[in-house]
N, C-alpha and C positions, 0 to 999 in steps of 0.2 A: 342372407348372411347368417352364419351360425355364431353362437356365443363364443366359441373358441377363437374365431378369427378376430373378434374385437379385442380379446385379451392379447393376442399376438401383436396387433397394431399398437396397443397401449404399451407393450414392452418395447417395441422399436422406438416409439416416441419418447419414452422415458430414458432409454439408452442414448438417443440423439440429444435429448435435453441435457443429460449429465455430461455428455461429450462436449457440447457447446459450452457448458458452464466451466468445465476444466480448461478448455481452450481460452475462454474469456479471462479466466483467473491467471493465466500465464503471461499475460501481456497487458499493456495499458489500453484496454478496450474502450473505455469511456473517453479517454483523451483522443484516440483516433476518431471515434464517432463525432465528437464535438468539433474537431478540426475539419473533418470532411463536411459537416453541416455548415461550418463557417465559410468554407470555400464556395459552396453552391450559390448563396445570394450575391457574393462578391462578383462571381463571373456571370450571373444571370441578369442582374439589374441594368448594366450598361447596354444590353442588347434587347431589353424588353420594351414593349409598347403597351401603355395602359389606355384603355378606352373608357372615357367618361361621356356617355351619351354618344353624340356625333363627333366629339373632339378626341383626337388621338394625341396622347402625351408621350413623347419619346424622351427617355431618360439617358440617352447615349451621350457620352462625353468624348472629348478628344483623346482621352486615355483609355479608350475601350479595349485596345489590345493589351495594355498594362493590367487592366482588371481581369481579363481572361487569363493572362499568365499567372497572376497572383492566385486566382481561384483554382486553376489547374494544379499549381504547386501546393496549395493547401490540401487539396484532395489527395495528391501524391504523398504528401507528408503524413496524412492520416492513415493511408494504406501502409506506409512504411512503419508507423507505430504499431500496427497490427501484425504485420508479417515479418518484420525485422526489428524486434524490440530492443536489440542490443544498442541501437543508435537512437534510443528514445530521448536522450538529453539533447543531442544535436537537432533532432526533429522538433522537439518542443521549443527550443530557442529560435529555430528558423520559423516556426509557426507564429511565435510571438512577434518577431520582427516583420513578417509579412502582414500580420494583422495591423501593426502600427503603420506600415507603409500604405495599407489600403485606405486609411483615412483620407489623405489628400488625393489619392489616385482613383479610387473606385467608389464614387458617390458616398462619401463619409463611411467607408467600410461596409458597403452594402446596407446603407441606412442603419448603421450600428448593429444590425442583426448579425451579419457575418463577422464583424469585428469582435463582438462579445463572445460568440461561439469559438472563433479561432483563438482568441486570447485565453479563454477558459481551457480549451483543448491543449494548448501549448503549456500552460501552467500545470495541468494535470500530468502531462507527459514528463515534464522536468521533475516533478515531485514523486512520480511513481517508482516504487522499488519492488523487485520480485520477492515473493513471500518465501519464508523459510519452511522446509518440510517439518511436519510435526514430529517431535521426538517421542519415543515411547516412554511412557511413565514408568519410573522405577518401581520394583516390587515393594510392597509395604513391609517395613521392618517390624518383626514381631517383638512385643514387649517382653522383657526378661521377667521370669517368675518372681514373686515377692521374696522368696527365701534367698534368691541369688542377687538381689539388688544391693548395691553398696550402701553402707551406713552414711548418714549425713552427719558431718562434724562441723560445729560452729565454734568460732573463737572470737574473743573480744577485739575490737578495733585497736590496732597498734601493738597488740600483744604478740611476742614472738611465738612461733610454733614449737610445741614440745617435741623432743626427739622421738622419732618413730610415729608421729601423729598421722602421717600420710600412709604408712604401712598398715595401720589398723583400720583405715577408712576404705579399704577395698581397692586401693591403687596398687598395681603390681610393683615389685621392687625395681624393675628395670625402668618403669615409667616414672617412678617417684623422683628420680634425680632431675628429670626434665620438666615434669608437669607439677609445678609448685604453686599454681594459682588456686587460691581458696576464696570462698565467699565469707565475708565477715560483716555483720550488721548491714546487709543489703548491698555492700560495695565489693569490688574485686580488689584484692591485694596480692602482691607477689611475696612469697616467703623468702627470707634469708638473703 
């Protein structure tokens, strides 16, 4: 291998990583992952056999088919959250309901492992909102030179403004009729 080929592989890996990161940010990724992880133990435990030495312990229940259906639906809802995120609220509510139904049907929700993961995934899906694109920052406004800065005029509280006071303070005549708010003693007062 040459050093150039390692750099090319690194480039492809970083591009793939950035692409996955962008894909993950456009959808409720963690909600879908937790929902799918919740479905796996719910559908696995009713059909699993544990071996403790020479003793085989079967955890199957009479509702094994119900557990399988709930688990498959949770995995399907997790994939729906990933690939069709427009229905994320429906998928989240359905995942929460299926997690709650799995408590009496599927060995206490897959021994609470599947229940907690599915409940967390459903809650994350309901609460997820797409991000806003970043707005461009406005260009900084340059400060006016010192000789063009308007004069500061202060008046006593409650004292009426003298005639022409705003015209001498650097306020254009057209604006003077509309903008008559002045600062007096740290407070804002409307003139006239």
